[in-house]
C-alpha positions in Angstrom: 0.0 0.0 0.0 2.9 2.4 0.9 4.4 1.8 -2.6 1.2 2.6 -4.3 0.8 5.9 -2.3 4.4 6.9 -3.1 3.7 6.1 -6.8 0.7 8.3 -6.9 2.4 11.1 -5.0 5.3 10.9 -7.5 3.0 10.9 -10.5 1.1 13.9 -9.0 4.4 15.7 -8.4 5.4 15.1 -12.1 2.2 16.4 -13.4 2.4 19.7 -11.4 6.0 20.2 -12.5 5.0 19.6 -16.1 1.9 22.1 -15.9 2.3 25.4 -17.8 3.0 28.3 -15.7 0.2 30.6 -14.7 -0.2 34.0 -16.5 2.0 36.5 -14.7 0.5 39.8 -13.5 0.4 42.6 -16.1 3.8 44.2 -16.7 4.2 47.4 -14.9 4.3 49.4 -18.2 0.5 48.5 -18.6 -0.5 49.3 -15.1 -3.2 51.9 -14.6 -1.7 55.3 -15.2 1.6 54.0 -16.5 0.4 53.1 -20.0 2.5 55.0 -22.7 0.9 53.5 -25.7 -2.5 54.3 -27.3 -5.0 53.0 -24.7 -8.5 51.7 -25.2 -10.6 50.5 -22.3 -13.4 47.8 -22.2 -15.3 46.0 -19.6 -17.0 42.5 -19.8 -18.8 40.1 -17.5 -16.9 37.0 -16.6 -17.9 34.2 -18.8 -19.3 36.4 -21.5 -17.7 37.2 -24.9 -16.1 40.7 -25.4 -16.2 42.3 -29.0 -14.3 45.4 -29.6 -13.9 47.3 -32.8 -10.4 48.9 -33.0 -10.1 52.3 -34.6 -10.5 52.3 -38.4 -8.2 55.2 -39.0 -5.6 57.2 -37.2 -4.9 60.8 -38.3 -6.9 60.1 -41.5 -4.9 57.1 -42.4 -6.3 53.6 -42.5 -5.0 51.4 -39.6 -4.4 47.7 -39.5 -3.6 45.6 -36.5 -1.8 42.5 -35.4 -1.9 40.8 -32.0 1.3 41.0 -29.9 -0.1 39.7 -26.5 -3.6 38.3 -25.9 -5.4 35.8 -23.7 -6.4 32.4 -24.7 -9.8 32.0 -26.4 -9.4 35.4 -28.2 -8.8 36.4 -31.8 -8.5 39.3 -34.1 -10.4 39.5 -37.5 -9.7 42.6 -39.4 -10.3 45.3 -36.7 -12.7 43.2 -34.5 -11.1 41.7 -31.4 -13.2 38.9 -29.8 -12.5 37.2 -26.5 -14.5 34.5 -24.8 -13.8 35.0 -21.1 -14.0 32.3 -18.5 -16.4 32.4 -15.7 -13.7 32.4 -13.0 -11.6 35.2 -14.6 -11.6 38.5 -12.7 -9.5 41.8 -12.8 -7.7 43.8 -15.5 -5.8 42.4 -18.3 -3.9 44.2 -21.0 -4.3 43.0 -24.7 -1.5 44.4 -26.9 -1.7 45.1 -30.5 0.7 46.5 -33.0 -0.8 49.1 -35.4 0.8 49.0 -38.8 0.4 51.1 -41.9 0.8 55.0 -42.0 0.6 55.4 -38.2 2.5 52.5 -36.7 2.6 52.1 -33.0 1.4 50.0 -30.0 -2.2 49.9 -28.9 -3.2 48.6 -25.5 -6.7 47.4 -24.7 -7.2 47.3 -21.0 -10.1 44.9 -20.3 -11.7 44.9 -17.0 -13.4 41.5 -16.2 -16.2 41.9 -13.6 -18.4 39.2 -11.9 
């Protein structure tokens, strides 16, 4: 019986060691008040889908975007960002885009997930 328990504990330990790391807290450069990029804000209820239309133009020039950092279950189609949040998610999360074209730069979408 002891060998079986030891084997189970060893297997559990290996599973924990192999698990992917949890998402780290938002980098300080995206904390409230410290954002230096163009910043958009949105709010979504946990477990619901967020849909945000990114700006079509900047200074009269057409803008295109590419995802730099985004959560799982999210995607960008043209200028529409969609994210299916999980019921247990809470807090603020920065989603980072690179704006390309005539007005290149970084765009941060700060998403507040509420219960």
